[in-house]
py3Dmol code that shows the C-alpha trace and the ligand (Angstrom):
import py3Dmol

protein = """\
ATOM      1  CA  MET A   1      98.620 136.908 111.749  1.00  0.00           C
ATOM      2  CA  ALA A   2     100.568 134.874 109.230  1.00  0.00           C
ATOM      3  CA  ILE A   3     102.712 132.086 110.619  1.00  0.00           C
ATOM      4  CA  THR A   4     105.367 130.087 108.870  1.00  0.00           C
ATOM      5  CA  ARG A   5     105.198 126.345 108.395  1.00  0.00           C
ATOM      6  CA  ARG A   6     107.979 125.927 110.966  1.00  0.00           C
ATOM      7  CA  GLU A   7     106.109 128.070 113.513  1.00  0.00           C
ATOM      8  CA  PHE A   8     102.926 126.108 112.836  1.00  0.00           C
ATOM      9  CA  LEU A   9     104.727 122.831 113.585  1.00  0.00           C
ATOM     10  CA  GLN A  10     106.269 124.323 116.731  1.00  0.00           C
ATOM     11  CA  TYR A  11     102.878 125.572 117.978  1.00  0.00           C
ATOM     12  CA  SER A  12     101.275 122.227 117.133  1.00  0.00           C
ATOM     13  CA  ALA A  13     103.952 120.276 118.980  1.00  0.00           C
ATOM     14  CA  ALA A  14     103.743 122.571 122.011  1.00  0.00           C
ATOM     15  CA  THR A  15      99.922 122.389 122.062  1.00  0.00           C
ATOM     16  CA  GLY A  16      99.950 118.604 121.671  1.00  0.00           C
ATOM     17  CA  ALA A  17     102.445 118.280 124.497  1.00  0.00           C
ATOM     18  CA  GLY A  18     100.320 120.594 126.649  1.00  0.00           C
ATOM     19  CA  VAL A  19      97.179 118.553 126.018  1.00  0.00           C
ATOM     20  CA  PHE A  20      99.071 115.320 126.667  1.00  0.00           C
ATOM     21  CA  LEU A  21     100.476 116.634 129.940  1.00  0.00           C
ATOM     22  CA  GLY A  22      97.130 118.058 131.038  1.00  0.00           C
ATOM     23  CA  VAL A  23      98.376 121.665 131.022  1.00  0.00           C
ATOM     24  CA  PHE A  24      95.502 122.788 128.789  1.00  0.00           C
ATOM     25  CA  ASP A  25      91.909 122.178 129.782  1.00  0.00           C
ATOM     26  CA  LEU A  26      89.969 121.349 126.609  1.00  0.00           C
ATOM     27  CA  LYS A  27      86.588 120.948 128.312  1.00  0.00           C
ATOM     28  CA  PRO A  28      85.396 124.532 127.546  1.00  0.00           C
ATOM     29  CA  ILE A  29      86.357 124.065 123.898  1.00  0.00           C
ATOM     30  CA  VAL A  30      84.540 120.751 123.674  1.00  0.00           C
ATOM     31  CA  ALA A  31      81.489 122.246 125.401  1.00  0.00           C
ATOM     32  CA  TYR A  32      81.484 125.180 122.980  1.00  0.00           C
ATOM     33  CA  ALA A  33      81.733 122.835 120.005  1.00  0.00           C
ATOM     34  CA  HIS A  34      78.752 120.819 121.251  1.00  0.00           C
ATOM     35  CA  THR A  35      76.574 123.883 121.852  1.00  0.00           C
ATOM     36  CA  ASN A  36      77.589 125.602 118.593  1.00  0.00           C
ATOM     37  CA  PRO A  37      77.542 122.878 115.956  1.00  0.00           C
ATOM     38  CA  PRO A  38      78.447 124.030 112.450  1.00  0.00           C
ATOM     39  CA  LYS A  39      75.462 124.841 110.257  1.00  0.00           C
ATOM     40  CA  TRP A  40      75.870 123.212 106.864  1.00  0.00           C
ATOM     41  CA  ALA A  41      73.871 124.415 103.888  1.00  0.00           C
ATOM     42  CA  SER A  42      73.986 120.794 102.803  1.00  0.00           C
ATOM     43  CA  GLU A  43      76.054 117.662 103.075  1.00  0.00           C
ATOM     44  CA  ALA A  44      76.857 115.282 100.250  1.00  0.00           C
ATOM     45  CA  LEU A  45      78.624 111.954  99.984  1.00  0.00           C
ATOM     46  CA  SER A  46      81.560 111.774  97.618  1.00  0.00           C
ATOM     47  CA  VAL A  47      84.927 110.101  97.024  1.00  0.00           C
ATOM     48  CA  GLY A  48      88.410 111.439  97.775  1.00  0.00           C
ATOM     49  CA  CYS A  49      90.013 113.179  94.823  1.00  0.00           C
ATOM     50  CA  TYR A  50      93.721 112.800  95.503  1.00  0.00           C
ATOM     51  CA  CYS A  51      94.410 109.134  94.856  1.00  0.00           C
ATOM     52  CA  SER A  52      92.802 105.995  93.568  1.00  0.00           C
ATOM     53  CA  GLY A  53      92.243 104.712  97.081  1.00  0.00           C
ATOM     54  CA  GLY A  54      88.637 105.798  96.722  1.00  0.00           C
ATOM     55  CA  CYS A  55      88.043 106.812 100.343  1.00  0.00           C
ATOM     56  CA  GLY A  56      84.442 107.800 101.093  1.00  0.00           C
ATOM     57  CA  ILE A  57      84.025 111.403 102.224  1.00  0.00           C
ATOM     58  CA  ILE A  58      81.270 113.617 103.590  1.00  0.00           C
ATOM     59  CA  VAL A  59      81.356 117.085 102.065  1.00  0.00           C
ATOM     60  CA  GLY A  60      79.757 120.011 103.900  1.00  0.00           C
ATOM     61  CA  LYS A  61      78.853 123.310 102.265  1.00  0.00           C
ATOM     62  CA  GLN A  62      78.166 126.651 103.897  1.00  0.00           C
ATOM     63  CA  TYR A  63      76.814 129.911 102.564  1.00  0.00           C
ATOM     64  CA  LEU A  64      79.570 132.508 102.336  1.00  0.00           C
ATOM     65  CA  SER A  65      79.131 136.119 101.309  1.00  0.00           C
ATOM     66  CA  GLY A  66      81.413 139.106 101.044  1.00  0.00           C
ATOM     67  CA  PRO A  67      82.836 141.543  98.487  1.00  0.00           C
ATOM     68  CA  GLY A  68      82.328 139.936  95.073  1.00  0.00           C
ATOM     69  CA  TYR A  69      81.028 136.570  96.217  1.00  0.00           C
ATOM     70  CA  ALA A  70      77.875 135.045  97.640  1.00  0.00           C
ATOM     71  CA  GLY A  71      76.949 131.388  97.511  1.00  0.00           C
ATOM     72  CA  ASP A  72      77.534 127.913  98.847  1.00  0.00           C
ATOM     73  CA  TYR A  73      81.135 126.815  99.192  1.00  0.00           C
ATOM     74  CA  VAL A  74      82.685 123.600 100.462  1.00  0.00           C
ATOM     75  CA  THR A  75      83.971 124.346 103.927  1.00  0.00           C
ATOM     76  CA  TYR A  76      84.343 120.932 105.461  1.00  0.00           C
ATOM     77  CA  VAL A  77      85.369 117.391 104.514  1.00  0.00           C
ATOM     78  CA  GLN A  78      85.425 114.391 106.796  1.00  0.00           C
ATOM     79  CA  GLY A  79      85.758 110.637 106.329  1.00  0.00           C
ATOM     80  CA  ASN A  80      82.562 108.700 105.786  1.00  0.00           C
ATOM     81  CA  PRO A  81      82.247 106.124 108.591  1.00  0.00           C
ATOM     82  CA  ASP A  82      79.932 104.037 106.361  1.00  0.00           C
ATOM     83  CA  SER A  83      82.566 103.609 103.651  1.00  0.00           C
ATOM     84  CA  PRO A  84      83.947 100.047 103.646  1.00  0.00           C
ATOM     85  CA  ILE A  85      87.249 101.414 102.296  1.00  0.00           C
ATOM     86  CA  ASN A  86      88.273 103.978 104.912  1.00  0.00           C
ATOM     87  CA  LYS A  87      85.596 103.520 107.623  1.00  0.00           C
ATOM     88  CA  GLY A  88      85.663 107.210 108.506  1.00  0.00           C
ATOM     89  CA  ALA A  89      89.434 107.711 108.375  1.00  0.00           C
ATOM     90  CA  LEU A  90      91.088 110.104 105.951  1.00  0.00           C
ATOM     91  CA  CYS A  91      94.686 110.994 105.274  1.00  0.00           C
ATOM     92  CA  SER A  92      95.739 114.621 105.401  1.00  0.00           C
ATOM     93  CA  LYS A  93      95.293 115.203 101.669  1.00  0.00           C
ATOM     94  CA  CYS A  94      91.564 114.652 101.447  1.00  0.00           C
ATOM     95  CA  THR A  95      91.018 116.017 104.948  1.00  0.00           C
ATOM     96  CA  SER A  96      92.256 119.352 103.646  1.00  0.00           C
ATOM     97  CA  SER A  97      90.442 119.165 100.310  1.00  0.00           C
ATOM     98  CA  ALA A  98      87.782 121.670 101.434  1.00  0.00           C
ATOM     99  CA  GLN A  99      90.528 124.233 100.886  1.00  0.00           C
ATOM    100  CA  LEU A 100      90.116 123.666  97.164  1.00  0.00           C
ATOM    101  CA  SER A 101      86.900 125.640  97.557  1.00  0.00           C
ATOM    102  CA  SER A 102      87.346 127.919 100.584  1.00  0.00           C
ATOM    103  CA  ILE A 103      90.056 129.014 102.998  1.00  0.00           C
ATOM    104  CA  VAL A 104      90.334 130.999 106.196  1.00  0.00           C
ATOM    105  CA  SER A 105      91.841 134.324 105.192  1.00  0.00           C
ATOM    106  CA  ASN A 106      94.746 135.670 107.210  1.00  0.00           C
ATOM    107  CA  ASP A 107      93.646 139.192 106.335  1.00  0.00           C
ATOM    108  CA  ALA A 108      89.885 138.968 106.738  1.00  0.00           C
ATOM    109  CA  GLY A 109      90.045 136.464 109.584  1.00  0.00           C
ATOM    110  CA  LYS A 110      87.075 134.572 108.184  1.00  0.00           C
ATOM    111  CA  ARG A 111      86.372 131.854 105.658  1.00  0.00           C
ATOM    112  CA  ILE A 112      86.358 133.106 102.086  1.00  0.00           C
ATOM    113  CA  PRO A 113      86.374 131.502  98.620  1.00  0.00           C
ATOM    114  CA  ASN A 114      89.877 130.279  97.774  1.00  0.00           C
ATOM    115  CA  PRO A 115      91.309 133.066  95.585  1.00  0.00           C
ATOM    116  CA  GLY A 116      93.887 130.645  94.172  1.00  0.00           C
ATOM    117  CA  ARG A 117      91.315 128.272  92.713  1.00  0.00           C
ATOM    118  CA  LEU A 118      91.533 128.082  88.940  1.00  0.00           C
ATOM    119  CA  THR A 119      88.131 128.169  87.262  1.00  0.00           C
ATOM    120  CA  GLU A 120      89.271 128.733  83.681  1.00  0.00           C
ATOM    121  CA  VAL A 121      91.970 127.489  81.338  1.00  0.00           C
ATOM    122  CA  LYS A 122      95.292 129.333  81.515  1.00  0.00           C
ATOM    123  CA  TYR A 123      97.631 129.176  78.520  1.00  0.00           C
ATOM    124  CA  ARG A 124     101.230 130.298  78.271  1.00  0.00           C
ATOM    125  CA  ALA A 125     102.553 130.230  74.733  1.00  0.00           C
ATOM    126  CA  ALA A 126     106.070 128.971  74.063  1.00  0.00           C
ATOM    127  CA  GLY A 127     108.536 131.735  74.963  1.00  0.00           C
ATOM    128  CA  ALA A 128     105.862 133.891  76.597  1.00  0.00           C
ATOM    129  CA  THR A 129     106.185 135.086  80.176  1.00  0.00           C
ATOM    130  CA  ASP A 130     102.500 135.769  80.823  1.00  0.00           C
ATOM    131  CA  TRP A 131      99.447 133.543  80.971  1.00  0.00           C
ATOM    132  CA  THR A 132      96.349 134.193  78.915  1.00  0.00           C
ATOM    133  CA  THR A 133      92.861 132.836  79.463  1.00  0.00           C
ATOM    134  CA  ILE A 134      91.451 130.625  76.729  1.00  0.00           C
ATOM    135  CA  SER A 135      88.254 128.623  76.395  1.00  0.00           C
ATOM    136  CA  TRP A 136      88.024 124.887  76.924  1.00  0.00           C
ATOM    137  CA  ALA A 137      87.136 124.480  73.230  1.00  0.00           C
ATOM    138  CA  THR A 138      90.318 126.309  72.198  1.00  0.00           C
ATOM    139  CA  ALA A 139      92.451 124.368  74.670  1.00  0.00           C
ATOM    140  CA  LEU A 140      91.136 120.975  73.576  1.00  0.00           C
ATOM    141  CA  SER A 141      91.538 121.891  69.896  1.00  0.00           C
ATOM    142  CA  GLN A 142      95.145 122.938  70.512  1.00  0.00           C
ATOM    143  CA  ILE A 143      95.917 119.737  72.396  1.00  0.00           C
ATOM    144  CA  ALA A 144      94.355 117.612  69.639  1.00  0.00           C
ATOM    145  CA  ALA A 145      96.304 119.496  66.947  1.00  0.00           C
ATOM    146  CA  LYS A 146      99.625 119.083  68.796  1.00  0.00           C
ATOM    147  CA  VAL A 147      99.004 115.381  69.415  1.00  0.00           C
ATOM    148  CA  LYS A 148      98.258 114.820  65.727  1.00  0.00           C
ATOM    149  CA  ALA A 149     101.248 116.837  64.537  1.00  0.00           C
ATOM    150  CA  THR A 150     103.603 115.023  66.935  1.00  0.00           C
ATOM    151  CA  ARG A 151     102.218 111.620  66.032  1.00  0.00           C
ATOM    152  CA  ASP A 152     102.465 112.338  62.300  1.00  0.00           C
ATOM    153  CA  ALA A 153     106.096 113.399  62.744  1.00  0.00           C
ATOM    154  CA  THR A 154     107.211 110.514  64.941  1.00  0.00           C
ATOM    155  CA  PHE A 155     105.105 107.516  63.904  1.00  0.00           C
ATOM    156  CA  THR A 156     106.964 104.417  62.715  1.00  0.00           C
ATOM    157  CA  GLU A 157     105.057 101.790  60.784  1.00  0.00           C
ATOM    158  CA  ILE A 158     107.889  99.431  59.872  1.00  0.00           C
ATOM    159  CA  GLY A 159     110.921  98.916  62.064  1.00  0.00           C
ATOM    160  CA  ASP A 160     113.506  99.836  59.440  1.00  0.00           C
ATOM    161  CA  GLY A 161     115.949 101.931  61.420  1.00  0.00           C
ATOM    162  CA  THR A 162     116.865 103.122  64.880  1.00  0.00           C
ATOM    163  CA  PRO A 163     115.877 101.839  67.360  1.00  0.00           C
ATOM    164  CA  ASP A 164     114.283  98.898  65.536  1.00  0.00           C
ATOM    165  CA  PRO A 165     115.911  97.662  62.329  1.00  0.00           C
ATOM    166  CA  SER A 166     113.875  94.424  62.292  1.00  0.00           C
ATOM    167  CA  GLY A 167     111.762  95.164  59.247  1.00  0.00           C
ATOM    168  CA  LEU A 168     108.698  94.072  61.208  1.00  0.00           C
ATOM    169  CA  THR A 169     105.480  96.064  61.482  1.00  0.00           C
ATOM    170  CA  VAL A 170     105.714  98.040  64.728  1.00  0.00           C
ATOM    171  CA  ASN A 171     103.143 100.882  64.397  1.00  0.00           C
ATOM    172  CA  ARG A 172     104.625 102.915  67.214  1.00  0.00           C
ATOM    173  CA  CYS A 173     104.681 106.586  68.100  1.00  0.00           C
ATOM    174  CA  THR A 174     107.816 107.493  70.017  1.00  0.00           C
ATOM    175  CA  GLY A 175     107.243 111.260  70.171  1.00  0.00           C
ATOM    176  CA  ILE A 176     104.553 111.174  72.853  1.00  0.00           C
ATOM    177  CA  GLY A 177     104.674 109.907  76.428  1.00  0.00           C
ATOM    178  CA  CYS A 178     101.734 109.544  78.789  1.00  0.00           C
ATOM    179  CA  LEU A 179     101.918 109.688  82.581  1.00  0.00           C
ATOM    180  CA  GLY A 180      98.677 108.962  84.419  1.00  0.00           C
ATOM    181  CA  GLY A 181      97.906 110.654  87.722  1.00  0.00           C
ATOM    182  CA  SER A 182      97.562 108.951  91.081  1.00  0.00           C
ATOM    183  CA  SER A 183      93.819 109.575  91.223  1.00  0.00           C
ATOM    184  CA  LEU A 184      93.100 107.248  88.317  1.00  0.00           C
ATOM    185  CA  ASN A 185      91.199 104.142  89.228  1.00  0.00           C
ATOM    186  CA  ASN A 186      90.548 101.174  86.965  1.00  0.00           C
ATOM    187  CA  GLU A 187      88.116 102.764  84.530  1.00  0.00           C
ATOM    188  CA  PRO A 188      89.973 105.969  83.556  1.00  0.00           C
ATOM    189  CA  ALA A 189      93.307 104.108  83.565  1.00  0.00           C
ATOM    190  CA  TYR A 190      91.785 101.573  81.140  1.00  0.00           C
ATOM    191  CA  LEU A 191      90.407 104.314  78.878  1.00  0.00           C
ATOM    192  CA  ILE A 192      93.683 106.253  78.833  1.00  0.00           C
ATOM    193  CA  SER A 193      95.722 103.158  78.021  1.00  0.00           C
ATOM    194  CA  LYS A 194      93.244 102.287  75.223  1.00  0.00           C
ATOM    195  CA  LEU A 195      93.535 105.793  73.760  1.00  0.00           C
ATOM    196  CA  MET A 196      97.328 105.848  73.962  1.00  0.00           C
ATOM    197  CA  ARG A 197      97.801 102.374  72.489  1.00  0.00           C
ATOM    198  CA  SER A 198      95.437 103.271  69.645  1.00  0.00           C
ATOM    199  CA  LEU A 199      97.796 106.179  68.895  1.00  0.00           C
ATOM    200  CA  GLY A 200     100.788 103.831  69.013  1.00  0.00           C
ATOM    201  CA  VAL A 201     102.192 105.394  72.182  1.00  0.00           C
ATOM    202  CA  VAL A 202     104.616 103.031  73.896  1.00  0.00           C
ATOM    203  CA  TYR A 203     105.870 105.292  76.684  1.00  0.00           C
ATOM    204  CA  LEU A 204     102.893 104.797  78.964  1.00  0.00           C
ATOM    205  CA  GLU A 205     103.014 104.807  82.746  1.00  0.00           C
ATOM    206  CA  THR A 206     100.732 105.676  85.624  1.00  0.00           C
ATOM    207  CA  GLN A 207     101.050 106.467  89.293  1.00  0.00           C
ATOM    208  CA  ALA A 208      97.699 104.823  90.069  1.00  0.00           C
ATOM    209  CA  ARG A 209      97.777 102.744  93.223  1.00  0.00           C
ATOM    210  CA  ASN A 210      95.432  99.983  92.162  1.00  0.00           C
TER     211      ASN A 210
END
"""
ligand_1 = """\
8
SF4
S 94.331 110.818 99.285
Fe 94.164 109.771 101.251
S 92.081 110.184 102.000
Fe 92.151 110.724 99.799
S 91.407 108.884 98.704
Fe 93.658 108.736 98.826
S 94.111 107.565 100.712
Fe 91.965 108.279 100.815
"""
view = py3Dmol.view(width=600, height=400)
view.addModel(protein, "pdb")
view.setStyle({"model": 0}, {"cartoon": {"style": "trace"}})
view.addModel(ligand_1, "xyz")
view.setStyle({"model": 1}, {"stick": {}})
view.zoomTo()
view.show()
C-alpha cells in the first residue's frame, strides 16, 4: 500500500504518541527483533556521503535475488559508535543512505535493488527532450571540450575593458563558475580550487561545512 508523505507523518505521530502513552506494547516486537537478528552478508566501515561532517558509518549488505538481479546490496546503515566524530549518531540523510542501493518495494513488499539508481551517464543534448546513455570517456571528453571552448572565449589577460579597465594583468576567466558540493572535505575542496584558479576562474564557491 502506498502512503503519502502526509499520511506517513500522521501515522508516525500517532504511533509515537501511542508508544509514549503506553497504548502500544512493544515488548513482542523487541523480543522478535532479538530472536531474529538481521543476517548481513558482510559489514564494512565507511564515512557518510552527504556532507563533509565525515560521520563514521557501519554499512551492512545482504544477498538479494529476484527477476533480473542477484547479488549483495546495501540494506542497512547505522552510525559507528567508535567514530570520534559522531559516536554512533547519524542524521536522517546518512541513516537513509542504504536506499541508494536498495529499497522496500510497495509492489513486491520486499527489499529490492533501487530501480532509480543511476549506474551510467545520462546525457540530454541542448534542445532535446530525451536522455541518451553515453560512456564516461565521452562525457569527460565533452566536459573538457566545453570548458576549453568557454575559457578560450571568455579569458581576459589584461584588464583593458569592462569590468576592469586598469590595464593590469588579470588572467581571469569570467565565463565559468564553480560551485562545490556539501560533501567536499579539505582535500577535494583544495584540489578543485587549485584546478579552477589555474583556469583563471574567479567565481568559485563551495557549500562545504569545514
Ligand atoms: S549527512 Fe549527517 S550523518 Fe551524514 S556525514 Fe553529514 S552530518 Fe553526518
